[in-house]
N, C-alpha and C positions, 0 to 999 in steps of 0.2 A: 504494500500500500504506500503510495507516495504522499508527500505533504499536500499536494493539490487535491488528492482524493480524500484525505482527512478533512481538509477545509470544506470541501463540498459536502461531505457527510454531516459534519457539524452544522453547516448552514441549513441543510435539509431537515435535520432533526430539531433544530431550535427555531427556525424561521428568521434567523438573523442574516443580514446581507453578507454575501461571500467576502466582500472587500473588508468589512469590519472583522469578520472571523479571521481572515488572512493577516490583518494588521495585529490582531490579538495574539495569534500563534507566533508571528515573527517577534513580537515584543516578549512573549514568554521565553523564547529561545535566547534572545539577547540577555534577559535577566539571568537565565541559567548559566550562560557562558560567562557573564560578568562575575557572578557569584563564585563559580568554580575557578576562574582565573585569579580570584583573590584568596583562594585556598579554602573556601567554604564548601561543606557538603550540603546536599539538598535531599530532604526526606519527604515522601508522600505516603502517608499512612494508608495501608491497604493496597498500595501499588509497588513501591520500592524506594531505593535510595540511590542517588548518584553521588559516589564518593571518589576521592582522589587516592590513587594507589601509588606508593613510592616504588620506583624501580632503582635498584642499586647500580652503582657504576660497574661496567664490565668491559672486557676487551673482546672485540670482534675482529674478524679477519676479512680483508678484501682479497678474495681468492684470485681475481684476475691480475692484481699487482703483487700478490703475496706479501702484504703488509698488515700490520696490526693497527687497529683503530680503537681509541678509547671512547666509549660512549658514557658520557657523564651521567650521574644520578639525575633522575627526572621523575615527574609525576604524570600519570595517565588517568583519564576518567574511566570509571568502572560503574556498571549498573548492577545492583544487587536486588533482585525481585523480592517482594514481601511474600511471606508464606501463603497468605490468602490468594495472591496473584499466581504463585507457582502451582498451588493446588488446583486452581481453576483451569490453568493451561494443561496440567497433567491429565485431567479427566475429559478435556474437550477433544473432539475428533477433528483433525485438519480437513478443510474442505478442498484445498488445492495445494499441490507441491510447490515449493519455492524454487 
């Protein structure tokens, strides 16, 4: 499902104009990106958490040049689904393959 499909479905179910829904969704993502870039985690009860996971420094190899690269420690965003959400997905039957 694409963002445009999500916007369209929300607009259909709520009766709100697609342009307003689109602006709201875009603002939602900007707020999430801004919060996470400041090091904040985001929690949605019954849905899940968006948390920052620390990756340690490591040495990687560039195989084509046979050189070592140092990848500095950094953070990556990670989604942890809530138990309620996970349980709902486990019992649902997929309608189409991805």
